[in-house]
DSSP file (Angstrom, degrees, kcal/mol; ACC not computed):
  #  RESIDUE AA STRUCTURE BP1 BP2  ACC     N-H-->O    O-->H-N    N-H-->O    O-->H-N    TCO  KAPPA ALPHA  PHI   PSI    X-CA   Y-CA   Z-CA
    1    1 A M              0   0    0      0, 0.0     0, 0.0     0, 0.0     0, 0.0   0.000 360.0 360.0 360.0 -31.5   20.0  -20.7   21.5
    2    2 A D        +     0   0    0      2,-0.1     2,-0.3     0, 0.0     0, 0.0   0.396 360.0 120.8 -92.0   3.7   18.7  -22.5   18.4
    3    3 A Q        -     0   0    0      1,-0.0     2,-0.5     0, 0.0     0, 0.0  -0.517  51.4-151.5 -74.8 129.8   15.1  -22.7   19.7
    4    4 A I        +     0   0    0     -2,-0.3     2,-0.3     0, 0.0    -2,-0.1  -0.869  26.4 161.1 -99.9 131.7   12.6  -20.9   17.5
    5    5 A K        -     0   0    0     -2,-0.5     2,-0.0     0, 0.0     0, 0.0  -0.945  45.2 -81.6-144.2 164.3    9.5  -19.6   19.3
    6    6 A S        -     0   0    0     -2,-0.3     2,-0.3     1,-0.1     0, 0.0  -0.372  48.6-142.3 -63.6 144.7    6.7  -17.1   18.8
    7    7 A C        -     0   0    0      1,-0.1    -1,-0.1    -2,-0.0     2,-0.0  -0.787  11.0-110.1-114.2 159.6    7.7  -13.6   19.6
    8    8 A S     >  -     0   0    0     -2,-0.3     4,-2.5     1,-0.1     5,-0.2  -0.208  35.5-103.3 -74.5 168.7    5.9  -10.7   21.2
    9    9 A E  H  > S+     0   0    0      1,-0.2     4,-2.6     2,-0.2     5,-0.2   0.882 123.9  56.7 -60.5 -37.8    4.7   -7.6   19.4
   10   10 A E  H  > S+     0   0    0      1,-0.2     4,-1.9     2,-0.2    -1,-0.2   0.921 109.4  43.6 -60.4 -45.0    7.7   -5.8   21.0
   11   11 A K  H  > S+     0   0    0      2,-0.2     4,-2.4     1,-0.2    -1,-0.2   0.863 111.2  54.2 -71.1 -34.9   10.1   -8.3   19.5
   12   12 A A  H  X S+     0   0    0     -4,-2.5     4,-2.2     2,-0.2    -2,-0.2   0.911 109.4  48.7 -62.7 -41.1    8.3   -8.2   16.2
   13   13 A N  H  X S+     0   0    0     -4,-2.6     4,-2.7     2,-0.2    -2,-0.2   0.877 108.8  53.8 -64.6 -37.6    8.7   -4.4   16.2
   14   14 A Y  H  X S+     0   0    0     -4,-1.9     4,-2.5     2,-0.2    -2,-0.2   0.927 108.2  49.2 -60.7 -46.0   12.4   -4.9   17.1
   15   15 A I  H  X S+     0   0    0     -4,-2.4     4,-2.2     1,-0.2    -2,-0.2   0.922 111.7  49.3 -59.8 -44.7   12.9   -7.2   14.1
   16   16 A H  H  X S+     0   0    0     -4,-2.2     4,-2.4     1,-0.2    -2,-0.2   0.926 110.9  49.3 -61.3 -45.7   11.2   -4.6   11.8
   17   17 A R  H  X S+     0   0    0     -4,-2.7     4,-2.4     1,-0.2    -2,-0.2   0.903 109.9  51.6 -60.4 -42.3   13.4   -1.8   13.2
   18   18 A R  H  X S+     0   0    0     -4,-2.5     4,-2.2     2,-0.2    -1,-0.2   0.897 109.9  48.7 -64.9 -39.6   16.5   -3.8   12.6
   19   19 A L  H  X S+     0   0    0     -4,-2.2     4,-3.1     2,-0.2    -1,-0.2   0.912 110.5  51.6 -65.4 -40.9   15.5   -4.5    9.0
   20   20 A Q  H  X S+     0   0    0     -4,-2.4     4,-1.9     2,-0.2    -2,-0.2   0.897 108.4  52.0 -61.2 -39.6   14.8   -0.8    8.5
   21   21 A E  H  < S+     0   0    0     -4,-2.4     4,-0.4     2,-0.2    -2,-0.2   0.927 112.5  44.9 -61.1 -45.1   18.3    0.0    9.9
   22   22 A Y  H >< S+     0   0    0     -4,-2.2     3,-1.6     1,-0.2     4,-0.3   0.946 112.8  50.5 -63.1 -48.6   19.9   -2.4    7.4
   23   23 A N  H >X S+     0   0    0     -4,-3.1     4,-3.2     1,-0.3     3,-2.1   0.803  95.2  72.4 -61.4 -29.5   17.8   -1.2    4.5
   24   24 A S  T 3< S+     0   0    0     -4,-1.9    -1,-0.3     1,-0.3    -2,-0.2   0.676  85.3  67.2 -64.4 -15.3   18.7    2.4    5.3
   25   25 A R  T <4 S+     0   0    0     -3,-1.6    -1,-0.3    -4,-0.4    -2,-0.2   0.787 118.3  22.6 -68.6 -26.8   22.2    1.7    4.0
   26   26 A Y  T <4 S+     0   0    0     -3,-2.1     2,-1.0    -4,-0.3    -2,-0.2   0.724 119.1  59.0-111.6 -34.6   20.6    1.3    0.5
   27   27 A I     <  +     0   0    0     -4,-3.2    -1,-0.2     1,-0.1     3,-0.1  -0.820  61.5 167.7-101.6  94.8   17.4    3.2    0.7
   28   28 A T        +     0   0    0     -2,-1.0     2,-0.4     1,-0.2    -1,-0.1   0.492  62.5  50.2 -93.0  -4.1   18.7    6.7    1.6
   29   29 A D        +     0   0    0     -3,-0.1    25,-3.6     2,-0.0     2,-0.3  -0.916  69.8 153.7-139.1 109.2   15.5    8.7    1.0
   30   30 A Y  E     +A   53   0A   0     -2,-0.4     2,-0.3    23,-0.2    23,-0.2  -0.980  10.1 165.4-139.1 142.8   12.3    7.4    2.6
   31   31 A E  E     -A   52   0A   0     21,-1.9    21,-3.4    -2,-0.3     2,-0.3  -0.972  31.7-121.4-155.7 150.3    9.1    8.9    3.8
   32   32 A E  E     -A   51   0A   0     -2,-0.3     2,-0.5    19,-0.2    19,-0.3  -0.717  21.3-164.6 -89.4 141.3    5.6    7.7    4.8
   33   33 A L  E     +A   50   0A   0     17,-2.9    17,-2.3    -2,-0.3     2,-0.4  -0.937  18.4 161.2-129.2 106.2    2.6    9.0    2.9
   34   34 A S  E     +A   49   0A   0     -2,-0.5     2,-0.3    15,-0.2    15,-0.2  -0.994   7.3 173.1-132.0 132.2   -0.7    8.5    4.6
   35   35 A Y  E     -A   48   0A   0     13,-2.3    13,-2.7    -2,-0.4     2,-0.3  -0.957   5.7-172.0-136.8 152.0   -3.9   10.3    3.7
   36   36 A C  E     -A   47   0A   0     -2,-0.3     2,-0.4    11,-0.2    11,-0.3  -0.950  20.0-136.9-141.4 163.2   -7.6   10.0    4.8
   37   37 A I  E     -A   46   0A   0      9,-2.8     8,-2.9    -2,-0.3     9,-1.3  -0.988  25.9-159.0-118.1 130.2  -11.0   11.3    4.1
   38   38 A E  E     -A   44   0A   0     -2,-0.4     6,-0.2     6,-0.2     2,-0.1  -0.789  11.3-128.3-110.3 152.2  -13.2   12.1    7.1
   39   39 A D    >   -     0   0    0      4,-2.5     3,-2.1    -2,-0.3    -1,-0.1  -0.213  48.5 -80.8 -82.5-175.6  -17.0   12.4    7.4
   40   40 A E  T 3  S+     0   0    0      1,-0.3    -1,-0.1     2,-0.1    -2,-0.0   0.678 131.8  54.3 -63.7 -17.3  -18.7   15.5    8.9
   41   41 A N  T 3  S-     0   0    0      2,-0.1    -1,-0.3     0, 0.0     3,-0.1   0.368 120.3-106.2 -95.7   3.8  -18.0   14.1   12.4
   42   42 A G  S <  S+     0   0    0     -3,-2.1     2,-0.3     1,-0.3    -2,-0.1   0.580  72.6 144.1  83.4   9.1  -14.3   13.7   11.8
   43   43 A E        -     0   0    0      1,-0.1    -4,-2.5     2,-0.0     2,-0.5  -0.642  57.0-114.0 -82.9 138.7  -14.5    9.9   11.5
   44   44 A C  E     +A   38   0A   0     -2,-0.3    -6,-0.2    -6,-0.2     3,-0.1  -0.596  40.4 167.9 -72.9 120.4  -12.1    8.3    8.9
   45   45 A I  E     +     0   0A   0     -8,-2.9    20,-3.2    -2,-0.5     2,-0.3   0.550  67.3  10.8-109.1 -13.4  -14.2    6.8    6.2
   46   46 A A  E     +AB  37  64A   0     -9,-1.3    -9,-2.8    18,-0.2    -1,-0.4  -0.972  67.7 165.0-160.9 149.5  -11.4    6.1    3.7
   47   47 A G  E     -AB  36  63A   0     16,-2.7    16,-2.8    -2,-0.3     2,-0.4  -0.996  23.2-146.0-164.9 161.6   -7.7    6.2    3.7
   48   48 A I  E     -AB  35  62A   0    -13,-2.7   -13,-2.3    -2,-0.3     2,-0.5  -1.000   9.4-164.7-134.7 135.1   -4.4    5.2    2.0
   49   49 A V  E     +AB  34  61A   0     12,-2.8    11,-2.6    -2,-0.4    12,-2.0  -0.986  26.7 147.7-122.0 122.9   -1.2    4.3    3.7
   50   50 A A  E     -AB  33  59A   0    -17,-2.3   -17,-2.9    -2,-0.5     2,-0.3  -0.894  30.6-143.4-145.4 171.3    1.9    4.2    1.5
   51   51 A S  E     -AB  32  58A   0      7,-2.0     7,-2.7    -2,-0.3     2,-0.6  -0.996  11.0-137.7-141.8 148.3    5.7    4.9    1.7
   52   52 A R  E     -AB  31  57A   0    -21,-3.4   -21,-1.9    -2,-0.3     2,-0.6  -0.927  13.0-172.6-106.9 124.2    8.2    6.3   -0.7
   53   53 A D  E >   -AB  30  56A   0      3,-3.0     3,-1.4    -2,-0.6     2,-0.5  -0.927  65.7 -62.5-113.8 101.9   11.5    4.7   -1.1
   54   54 A M  T 3  S-     0   0    0    -25,-3.6   -27,-0.0    -2,-0.6   -23,-0.0  -0.425 123.2  -7.8  57.0-108.7   13.6    7.0   -3.2
   55   55 A D  T 3  S+     0   0    0     -2,-0.5    36,-2.8    35,-0.1    37,-1.0   0.092 123.2  76.5-107.7  24.9   11.8    7.1   -6.6
   56   56 A C  E <   -Bc  53  92A   0     -3,-1.4    -3,-3.0    34,-0.2     2,-0.4  -0.998  60.3-154.1-135.5 135.4    9.1    4.4   -5.9
   57   57 A I  E     -Bc  52  93A   0     35,-2.4    37,-2.8    -2,-0.4     2,-0.5  -0.916   6.8-159.8-107.1 136.2    6.0    4.5   -3.8
   58   58 A T  E     -Bc  51  94A   0     -7,-2.7    -7,-2.0    -2,-0.4     2,-0.6  -0.972  10.9-144.3-113.0 123.3    4.5    1.3   -2.3
   59   59 A V  E     +B   50   0A   0     35,-2.7    37,-0.5    -2,-0.5    -9,-0.3  -0.781  20.1 177.0 -85.4 120.7    0.9    1.3   -1.3
   60   60 A D  E     +     0   0A   0    -11,-2.6     2,-0.4    -2,-0.6   -10,-0.2   0.865  65.8   6.9 -88.7 -43.4    0.4   -0.8    1.8
   61   61 A Y  E     -B   49   0A   0    -12,-2.0   -12,-2.8     2,-0.0     2,-0.4  -1.000  49.4-179.4-145.0 139.5   -3.3   -0.2    2.4
   62   62 A L  E     +B   48   0A   0     -2,-0.4     2,-0.4   -14,-0.2   -14,-0.2  -0.966  21.8 175.3-134.2 121.8   -6.2    1.4    0.7
   63   63 A F  E     -B   47   0A   0    -16,-2.8   -16,-2.7    -2,-0.4     2,-0.4  -0.986  17.7-178.0-133.9 136.6   -9.5    1.3    2.5
   64   64 A V  E     -B   46   0A   0     -2,-0.4   -18,-0.2   -18,-0.2     5,-0.1  -0.994  36.9-113.3-130.0 126.5  -13.0    2.7    2.0
   65   65 A D    >   -     0   0    0    -20,-3.2     3,-2.3    -2,-0.4     4,-0.5  -0.244  29.0-116.1 -55.2 141.7  -15.7    2.0    4.6
   66   66 A D  G >  S+     0   0    0      1,-0.3     3,-1.2     2,-0.2    -1,-0.1   0.844 113.8  58.6 -49.2 -40.7  -18.5   -0.2    3.2
   67   67 A A  G 3  S+     0   0    0      1,-0.2    -1,-0.3     3,-0.0    -2,-0.1   0.669 111.3  41.9 -67.0 -15.8  -21.1    2.6    3.5
   68   68 A Y  G X  S+     0   0    0     -3,-2.3     3,-1.3   -23,-0.2     5,-0.5   0.311  82.2 123.2-116.4   6.7  -19.0    4.8    1.2
   69   69 A R  T <  S+     0   0    0     -3,-1.2    -4,-0.0    -4,-0.5    -3,-0.0  -0.381  72.4  30.0 -68.4 151.3  -17.9    2.4   -1.5
   70   70 A K  T 3  S+     0   0    0     -2,-0.1    -1,-0.2     1,-0.0    -4,-0.0   0.509  92.3 102.4  75.3   7.5  -18.9    3.4   -5.0
   71   71 A D  S <  S-     0   0    0     -3,-1.3    -2,-0.1     0, 0.0    -1,-0.0   0.365  98.0-108.3 -98.9   3.6  -18.7    7.1   -4.1
   72   72 A G  S  > S+     0   0    0     -4,-0.1     4,-2.3     3,-0.0     5,-0.2   0.530  81.4 126.4  87.9   6.3  -15.3    7.6   -5.7
   73   73 A Y  H  > S+     0   0    0     -5,-0.5     4,-2.5     2,-0.2     5,-0.2   0.884  72.2  52.7 -67.8 -37.5  -13.2    7.9   -2.6
   74   74 A G  H  > S+     0   0    0      2,-0.2     4,-2.3     1,-0.2    -1,-0.2   0.928 111.5  46.9 -61.6 -44.5  -10.8    5.2   -3.6
   75   75 A S  H  > S+     0   0    0      1,-0.2     4,-2.8     2,-0.2     5,-0.2   0.909 111.1  52.0 -62.3 -43.1  -10.2    6.9   -6.9
   76   76 A K  H  X S+     0   0    0     -4,-2.3     4,-2.4     1,-0.2    -2,-0.2   0.914 110.4  48.0 -61.4 -42.9   -9.7   10.3   -5.2
   77   77 A L  H  X S+     0   0    0     -4,-2.5     4,-2.5     2,-0.2    -1,-0.2   0.924 113.3  46.7 -65.5 -43.9   -7.2    8.9   -2.8
   78   78 A L  H  X S+     0   0    0     -4,-2.3     4,-2.7     2,-0.2    -2,-0.2   0.922 112.8  49.7 -63.7 -43.2   -5.2    7.2   -5.5
   79   79 A T  H  X S+     0   0    0     -4,-2.8     4,-2.2     2,-0.2    -1,-0.2   0.906 111.2  49.5 -62.2 -41.7   -5.3   10.3   -7.7
   80   80 A Y  H  X S+     0   0    0     -4,-2.4     4,-2.4    -5,-0.2    -1,-0.2   0.931 111.3  49.0 -62.7 -45.4   -4.1   12.4   -4.7
   81   81 A L  H  X S+     0   0    0     -4,-2.5     4,-2.5     1,-0.2    -2,-0.2   0.909 110.6  51.0 -60.7 -42.3   -1.2   10.0   -4.0
   82   82 A E  H  X S+     0   0    0     -4,-2.7     4,-2.4     2,-0.2    -1,-0.2   0.888 108.5  51.8 -63.6 -38.8   -0.2   10.1   -7.7
   83   83 A T  H  X S+     0   0    0     -4,-2.2     4,-2.1     2,-0.2    -1,-0.2   0.921 111.7  46.4 -62.5 -44.2   -0.2   13.9   -7.7
   84   84 A Q  H  X S+     0   0    0     -4,-2.4     4,-1.9     2,-0.2    -2,-0.2   0.890 109.9  55.4 -63.5 -38.9    2.0   13.8   -4.6
   85   85 A A  H  <>S+     0   0    0     -4,-2.5     5,-2.9     2,-0.2     4,-0.4   0.927 107.9  47.1 -60.6 -46.7    4.2   11.2   -6.3
   86   86 A V  H ><5S+     0   0    0     -4,-2.4     3,-1.4     1,-0.2    -1,-0.2   0.923 110.6  52.8 -61.8 -43.8    4.8   13.4   -9.4
   87   87 A R  H 3<5S+     0   0    0     -4,-2.1    -1,-0.2     1,-0.3    -2,-0.2   0.846 110.9  48.0 -58.8 -34.4    5.6   16.4   -7.1
   88   88 A L  T 3<5S-     0   0    0     -4,-1.9    -1,-0.3    -5,-0.1    -2,-0.2   0.436 118.0-110.8 -88.4  -0.7    8.2   14.2   -5.3
   89   89 A G  T < 5 +     0   0    0     -3,-1.4    -3,-0.2    -4,-0.4     2,-0.2   0.747  57.6 165.7  79.0  23.7    9.8   13.0   -8.5
   90   90 A V      < -     0   0    0     -5,-2.9    -1,-0.2    -6,-0.2   -34,-0.2  -0.485  27.3-160.7 -75.4 143.3    8.5    9.4   -8.1
   91   91 A K        +     0   0    0    -36,-2.8    42,-3.1     1,-0.3     2,-0.3   0.719  66.6   5.3 -95.8 -25.7    8.8    7.2  -11.2
   92   92 A R  E     -cD  56 132A   0    -37,-1.0   -35,-2.4    40,-0.3     2,-0.4  -0.996  52.5-142.6-158.2 157.1    6.3    4.4  -10.2
   93   93 A I  E     -cD  57 131A   0     38,-2.0    38,-2.1    -2,-0.3     2,-0.3  -0.986  21.7-169.8-121.4 134.8    3.7    3.2   -7.7
   94   94 A I  E     +cD  58 130A   0    -37,-2.8   -35,-2.7    -2,-0.4     2,-0.3  -0.917  13.3 154.1-123.8 153.0    3.4   -0.4   -6.8
   95   95 A L  E     - D   0 129A   0     34,-2.1    34,-2.9    -2,-0.3     2,-0.3  -0.973  25.4-140.1-162.3 167.8    0.7   -2.3   -4.8
   96   96 A N  E     + D   0 128A   0    -37,-0.5     2,-0.3    -2,-0.3    32,-0.2  -0.979  17.5 177.0-138.0 155.6   -0.9   -5.7   -4.4
   97   97 A T  E     - D   0 127A   0     30,-2.3    30,-3.4    -2,-0.3     2,-0.2  -0.950  24.6-116.7-149.3 163.2   -4.4   -6.8   -3.8
   98   98 A F  E >   - D   0 126A   0     -2,-0.3     3,-1.9    28,-0.2     4,-0.4  -0.677  32.3-107.9-103.9 161.7   -6.4  -10.0   -3.4
   99   99 A G  T 3  S+     0   0    0     26,-2.5     5,-0.2     1,-0.3    27,-0.1   0.789 119.4  53.7 -58.9 -30.7   -9.2  -11.3   -5.6
  100  100 A F  T 3  S+     0   0    0     25,-0.3    -1,-0.3     2,-0.1    24,-0.0   0.500 110.1  53.6 -83.9  -2.9  -11.8  -10.5   -3.0
  101  101 A Q  S <  S-     0   0    0     -3,-1.9    -2,-0.1     0, 0.0     3,-0.1   0.661 117.6 -60.3 -95.9-103.6  -10.6   -6.9   -2.8
  102  102 A A     >  +     0   0    0     -4,-0.4     4,-1.6     1,-0.1     3,-0.2  -0.177  60.7 145.6-150.6  52.9  -10.3   -4.9   -5.9
  103  103 A P  H  > S+     0   0    0      0, 0.0     4,-1.7     0, 0.0     5,-0.1   0.914  85.0  51.9 -59.4 -39.5   -8.1   -6.0   -8.8
  104  104 A G  H  > S+     0   0    0      1,-0.2     4,-2.1     2,-0.2     5,-0.1   0.846 103.8  58.6 -63.9 -33.9  -10.5   -4.6  -11.4
  105  105 A F  H  > S+     0   0    0     -3,-0.2     4,-1.1     1,-0.2    -1,-0.2   0.926 106.0  47.7 -60.1 -45.9  -10.5   -1.2   -9.6
  106  106 A Y  H  <>S+     0   0    0     -4,-1.6     5,-2.4     1,-0.2     3,-0.3   0.879 108.8  53.7 -67.9 -36.6   -6.8   -0.8  -10.0
  107  107 A E  H ><5S+     0   0    0     -4,-1.7     3,-1.7     1,-0.2    -1,-0.2   0.913 106.8  52.5 -61.5 -41.2   -6.9   -1.7  -13.7
  108  108 A K  H 3<5S+     0   0    0     -4,-2.1    -1,-0.2     1,-0.3    -2,-0.2   0.768 104.5  57.5 -64.3 -25.1   -9.5    1.0  -14.2
  109  109 A Q  T 3<5S-     0   0    0     -4,-1.1    -1,-0.3    -3,-0.3    -2,-0.2   0.369 127.5 -98.7 -87.1   4.7   -7.2    3.4  -12.5
  110  110 A G  T < 5S+     0   0    0     -3,-1.7     2,-0.3     1,-0.3    -3,-0.2   0.605  74.8 144.6  91.3  12.3   -4.5    2.7  -15.1
  111  111 A Y      < -     0   0    0     -5,-2.4     2,-0.5    -6,-0.1    -1,-0.3  -0.654  41.4-137.7 -85.5 142.2   -2.4    0.2  -13.1
  112  112 A Q  E     -E  130   0A   0     18,-3.3    18,-1.8    -2,-0.3     2,-0.3  -0.849  12.6-124.4-104.8 132.3   -0.8   -2.7  -14.9
  113  113 A L  E     +E  129   0A   0     -2,-0.5    16,-0.2    16,-0.2     3,-0.1  -0.575  35.2 166.0 -70.2 127.7   -0.8   -6.2  -13.6
  114  114 A F  E     +     0   0A   0     14,-2.9     2,-0.3     1,-0.4    15,-0.2   0.436  62.1   9.8-122.9  -3.7    2.8   -7.5  -13.5
  115  115 A G  E     -E  128   0A   0     13,-1.2    13,-3.0     2,-0.0    -1,-0.4  -0.958  56.9-178.1-169.1 153.4    2.4  -10.6  -11.4
  116  116 A K  E     -E  127   0A   0     -2,-0.3     2,-0.5    11,-0.2    11,-0.2  -0.994  18.3-150.6-154.9 154.2   -0.1  -12.9   -9.8
  117  117 A I  E     -E  126   0A   0      9,-2.4     9,-2.1    -2,-0.3     3,-0.3  -0.980  25.6-147.1-125.8 115.0   -0.5  -16.0   -7.6
  118  118 A E  E    S+     0   0A   0     -2,-0.5     7,-0.1     1,-0.4     2,-0.1  -0.974  85.0  11.8-132.2 118.7   -3.5  -18.0   -8.4
  119  119 A P  E    S+     0   0A   0      0, 0.0    -1,-0.4     0, 0.0     6,-0.3   0.716  72.7 168.4 -78.6 157.7   -4.6  -19.3   -6.0
  120  120 A C  E    S-     0   0A   0      4,-3.8     2,-0.3     1,-0.4     5,-0.2   0.847  78.1  -8.9 -93.3 -49.9   -2.8  -17.7   -3.2
  121  121 A F  E >  S-E  124   0A   0      3,-1.5     3,-2.4     0, 0.0    -1,-0.4  -0.980 124.9 -24.5-148.6 145.2   -5.0  -19.0   -0.4
  122  122 A N  T 3  S-     0   0    0     -2,-0.3     0, 0.0     1,-0.3     0, 0.0  -0.338 125.5 -35.8  47.5-129.0   -8.2  -20.9   -0.7
  123  123 A D  T 3  S+     0   0    0     -4,-0.1     2,-0.3    -3,-0.1    -1,-0.3   0.335 113.3 110.8 -99.4   6.8   -9.6  -19.9   -4.1
  124  124 A Y  E <   - E   0 121A   0     -3,-2.4    -4,-3.8    -5,-0.1    -3,-1.5  -0.641  54.5-148.6 -90.4 137.2   -8.4  -16.3   -3.9
  125  125 A G  E     -     0   0A   0     -2,-0.3   -26,-2.5    -6,-0.3     2,-0.4  -0.600   7.1-137.4 -94.2 161.0   -5.6  -14.9   -6.0
  126  126 A Q  E     -DE  98 117A   0     -9,-2.1    -9,-2.4   -28,-0.2     2,-0.4  -0.980  21.2-161.4-118.1 135.1   -3.1  -12.2   -5.1
  127  127 A Y  E     -DE  97 116A   0    -30,-3.4   -30,-2.3    -2,-0.4     2,-0.5  -0.945   8.0-152.8-126.6 136.4   -2.3   -9.6   -7.8
  128  128 A F  E     -DE  96 115A   0    -13,-3.0   -14,-2.9    -2,-0.4   -13,-1.2  -0.924  19.0-176.5-113.7 128.0    0.6   -7.2   -8.1
  129  129 A F  E     -DE  95 113A   0    -34,-2.9   -34,-2.1    -2,-0.5     2,-0.3  -0.847   9.2-173.9-125.2 155.9    0.2   -3.9  -10.0
  130  130 A K  E     -DE  94 112A   0    -18,-1.8   -18,-3.3    -2,-0.3     2,-0.4  -0.980   9.8-159.1-143.0 156.6    2.3   -1.0  -11.0
  131  131 A K  E     -D   93   0A   0    -38,-2.1   -38,-2.0    -2,-0.3     2,-0.4  -0.957  14.3-145.7-137.2 118.9    1.8    2.4  -12.5
  132  132 A E  E      D   92   0A   0     -2,-0.4   -40,-0.3   -40,-0.2   -41,-0.1  -0.677 360.0 360.0 -81.5 135.4    4.6    4.2  -14.3
  133  133 A L              0   0    0    -42,-3.1   -41,-0.2    -2,-0.4    -1,-0.1   0.401 360.0 360.0-104.6 360.0    4.4    7.9  -13.8
C-alpha cells in the first residue's frame, strides 16, 4: 500500500481530475481559452492555450512555428487574449517562460517580471510574468 511507482497516463489524468474536483470548491468560475492562427492550408502555425480561473487568466502555452517567428503572431495572440480577458472582467494574466524561450518578448508586451529562478535547470532561468488589466 505504501509503494510508490510510476503511473500510467490514465492514472495521471485521474490525479489531475481529482485535483480539479477539489479545486472546484474554491474556483467556482473556470473556462479554457485556446486560440490559433492557421496558414492557407488550415495548418496551425501559432497558438495560445490558457485558462481563466475567476478573474485571472493563466497562459499555459504560447507557440509560434519557427518559420513564422518575427511575423507578429505571438503579439497578435497575446493581444487577442487580453481583449477577451477585458471582455470577461479578468483583472490579470500570468505566465511563465524559460530563458531559451522569450522573456524579453513578454516584457515588450507590457508584462512585469515578478519572480525568477536562476538557474532553473542547466544554465537556463525560469521567469514568471504578470500583466494587470
